[in-house]
C-alpha positions in Angstrom: -7.0 -0.1 2.7 -5.5 0.1 6.1 -4.2 -3.0 7.9 -3.2 -3.6 11.5 -0.7 -6.4 12.2 0.1 -7.3 15.8 3.9 -7.3 16.4 3.7 -9.8 19.2 2.8 -13.5 19.2 -1.0 -13.1 19.5 -3.7 -11.5 17.5 -4.8 -11.5 13.9 -4.3 -9.1 11.0 -7.4 -6.9 10.5 -8.1 -4.1 8.2 -10.7 -2.0 6.4 -11.4 0.4 3.6 -10.5 4.1 3.7 -13.4 6.1 2.4 -13.3 9.9 2.1 -10.1 9.9 4.2 -11.7 8.0 7.2 -11.7 4.4 8.3 -13.1 2.3 11.1 -11.7 -1.1 12.0 -12.9 -3.5 14.7 -10.9 -6.3 16.3 -7.5 -4.6 16.5 -5.6 -6.6 19.0 -4.4 -4.4 22.0 -0.7 -3.8 22.1 1.7 -2.8 19.4 0.5 -3.1 15.8 2.2 -2.4 12.5 -0.1 0.0 10.6 0.1 -0.2 6.8 -1.8 1.8 4.2 -2.1 0.4 0.7 -3.8 2.1 -2.3 -3.6 0.8 -5.8 -4.9 2.1 -9.1 -7.0 -0.1 -11.3 -4.9 -2.2 -13.7 -6.1 -4.1 -16.7 -3.9 -7.0 -17.7 -3.5 -7.8 -21.4 -5.7 -10.6 -22.6 -3.3 -11.8 -25.3 0.0 -11.3 -27.0 -1.3 -8.8 -29.5 -2.6 -6.5 -26.8 0.8 -6.8 -25.1 2.6 -5.8 -28.3 0.3 -2.9 -28.8 0.8 -1.6 -25.3 4.6 -1.9 -25.2 6.9 0.8 -26.6 9.2 -0.2 -29.4 12.5 -1.8 -28.4 15.5 0.6 -28.7 19.1 -0.1 -29.5 19.8 -0.7 -25.8 17.1 -3.4 -25.3 13.6 -3.1 -24.1 12.4 0.2 -22.6 11.1 -0.6 -19.1 10.1 3.0 -18.3 6.6 2.5 -19.7 5.5 0.4 -16.8 3.1 2.5 -14.7 3.4 1.6 -11.0 0.2 0.1 -9.7 0.8 1.3 -6.1 -0.4 4.8 -5.4 1.0 4.8 -1.9 4.5 3.4 -1.8 5.4 1.0 1.0 8.3 3.2 2.1 6.2 6.4 2.3 7.0 8.3 5.5 4.4 7.3 8.1 3.5 4.0 6.4 4.3 0.7 8.1 4.8 2.3 11.5 4.1 0.6 14.8 1.5 2.1 17.1 0.3 1.1 20.6 -3.4 0.3 20.9 -5.4 0.0 24.1 -8.7 -1.9 24.6 -11.7 0.1 23.4 -11.7 3.0 21.0 -8.4 4.3 19.6 -8.5 7.5 17.4 -5.6 8.1 15.2 -4.6 10.5 12.4 -2.3 8.8 9.8 -0.2 11.3 7.9 1.9 10.1 4.9 4.4 11.9 2.9 6.7 11.0 0.0 9.6 8.7 0.7 13.0 10.2 0.9 14.8 10.5 -2.4 17.6 8.0 -2.9 20.8 9.3 -4.4 
């Protein structure tokens, strides 16, 4: 999913699906818009406590192990090139959105 959020006072958030690396969105408000790309993996929630117990790793001596949680976001919000402002003019605007891994924190 790609979304366009106007940075000024006017306009509405619009967005669309990305399919085969391409997207087309109508109604992007002219001017500066924040462009965000979101992709998530399918996630099935446990239906009851027994399913949760089965899915969770055993608790170690130092408390619960939180490393087993698989992130649902495929594209992190802080990926380089994500959540960047672009200027749009009335009519057709072609763009190539390139993302890369976020910088490693020390």
